C-alpha positions, 0 to 999 in steps of 0.5 A, spaced: 528 441 506 531 442 499 531 448 495 526 445 490 521 444 496 521 451 497 521 454 490 516 452 484 519 449 478 521 455 474 521 455 467 527 459 463 527 466 464 523 470 459 526 476 455 524 482 458 520 484 452 516 478 452 515 478 459 512 485 459 508 483 453 505 477 457 504 481 463 500 486 459 496 481 455 494 478 462 492 485 465 488 486 459 484 479 460 483 481 467 480 487 466 475 484 460 473 479 466 472 484 471 468 488 466 464 482 464 463 481 472 461 488 473 456 488 467 452 482 469 452 484 477 449 491 474 444 488 469 441 483 475 441 490 479 437 493 474 432 487 473 431 487 480 429 494 480 424 493 474 421 488 477 419 492 484 417 498 479 412 493 475 409 491 481 408 498 484 405 501 478 401 495 474 402 492 468 401 498 464 409 500 466 411 493 463 413 495 456 417 502 458 420 497 463 422 492 458 424 497 453 429 500 458 432 493 460 433 492 453 437 499 452 441 497 459 443 491 456 446 494 450 449 500 453 454 499 459 453 507 461 445 506 462 447 500 467 451 504 471 446 510 471 441 505 473 445 503 479 446 510 481 439 511 481 437 505 485 442 507 490 440 514 491 433 514 489 430 512 495 423 513 493 423 508 487 428 503 491 425 497 495 430 498 500 428 498 507 429 504 512 434 501 516 438 499 509 437 507 507 440 509 513 446 505 513 448 507 506 447 514 508 451 514 514 457 510 509 456 516 504 456 521 509 463 518 512 466 518 505 464 525 504 467 527 511 473 524 510 474 527 503 473 534 506 477 533 512 484 537 512 490 535 514 492 537 521 498 541 522 503 544 527 505 551 528 510 554 523 517 552 523 523 557 522 522 560 515 529 558 512 528 551 515 521 550 511 524 553 505 529 547 506 524 542 507 520 544 501 526 544 496 528 537 498 522 533 499 519 529 493 526 531 490 531 526 487 538 527 489 543 527 484 548 521 484 554 525 487 549 529 493 546 522 494 553 519 496 556 525 500 549 525 504 549 517 505 556 517 506 556 521 513 552 516 517 553 509 519 549 504 523 551 504 530 555 497 532 550 495 537 544 496 533 544 490 529 537 489 527 537 496 523 539 493 517 536 491 510 534 484 510 537 479 505 533 474 501 535 467 504 540 464 500 535 458 499 530 462 495 534 467 492 538 462 488 532 460 485 528 466 483 527 469 476 531 475 474 525 479 474 523 477 481 531 479 483 530 485 479 524 487 483 527 485 490 533 489 488 529 496 487 525 494 494 531 493 497 534 500 495 528 503 498 529 500 504 536 502 504 534 509 504 529 508 510 534 505 514 540 510 513 535 515 515 534 511 521 541 511 522 541 519 522 536 519 527 540 515 532 546 519 531 542 525 533 539 522 539 546 520 541 548 527 541 542 529 544 543 524 550 551 527 550 548 534 551 543 532 556 549 530 561 552 537 560 546 541 560 543 545 566 536 544 569 533 549 564 535 545 558 533 539 561 526 539 559 527 541 552 532 536 551 527 531 553 522 533 548 527 533 543 529 525 545 522 523 545 521 526 538 527 522 535 525 516 538 518 517 535 522 518 528 525 511 530 519 508 531 516 510 525 522 509 520 522 502 523 514 501 522 516 503 514 521 498 514 517 493 516 512 494 511 517 494 506 519 487 508 512 485 507 512 488 500 518 484 498 515 478 501 508 478 498 512 480 491 516 473 492 510 469 495 507 467 488 514 463 486 514 459 493 510 452 493 503 454 497 505 450 503 511 455 504 506 461 503 506 462 511 513 464 511 510 471 508 506 472 514 507 478 518 508 473 524 514 471 522 520 474 525 525 479 521 532 478 522 538 479 517 534 474 513 528 476 509 524 470 511 527 469 518 533 464 521 528 458 521 527 456 514 
């Protein structure tokens, strides 16, 4: 297949400021569309509720209901309030007992998930905790970053522990903005991959120690190896998720018939979209 078969025809790249302005206008247009859709849905919900109340209380309630409906049409805040009351006000709503039970169960589950606390393990060494708290969610300086990453390398026989490159047939046709975004994703994936190399080196050291250690330490070394391999699995999972983010970001620039290349079922190799492009 040719490059032009895979990629949509690209117009000349827009200047960064033009692109940002177009993206902003597109976002505002989408927000207006979503607000209009939500307003229509809430108005319909309110009208249904008014009809139920009118049927229950007779014609003498029609005038207040019409007045409330007119106010709701003019005030989005009233529409939201009406929807909330319709959801929570079981006495006034036309919901069946089964529907109410389902709603209450959903709300209870949501409340429990918000109230639940993260599970933690036993405290680690105080100094170690200080190191973790000082480093986590902190950006390293350029020199410190280079020094840290420069100490660890991918083992020669771990050929899949890499940052996949975009296939050449696709990369050459991407816009500048798409290339820039993928470079940023690749940098993030590079850090995950480098952390994987650190853990691999640690696991190798543990294996070497286990061969020399006596039986009293064998169990502890085994547990450490299990933790190291668990970390490798989690880092591999994170790297795969970044692969999918990169694929989905590029997908809009592919012709529709090649959208399946972005499927999670397509094997990841040294190339982002696999070897069989």
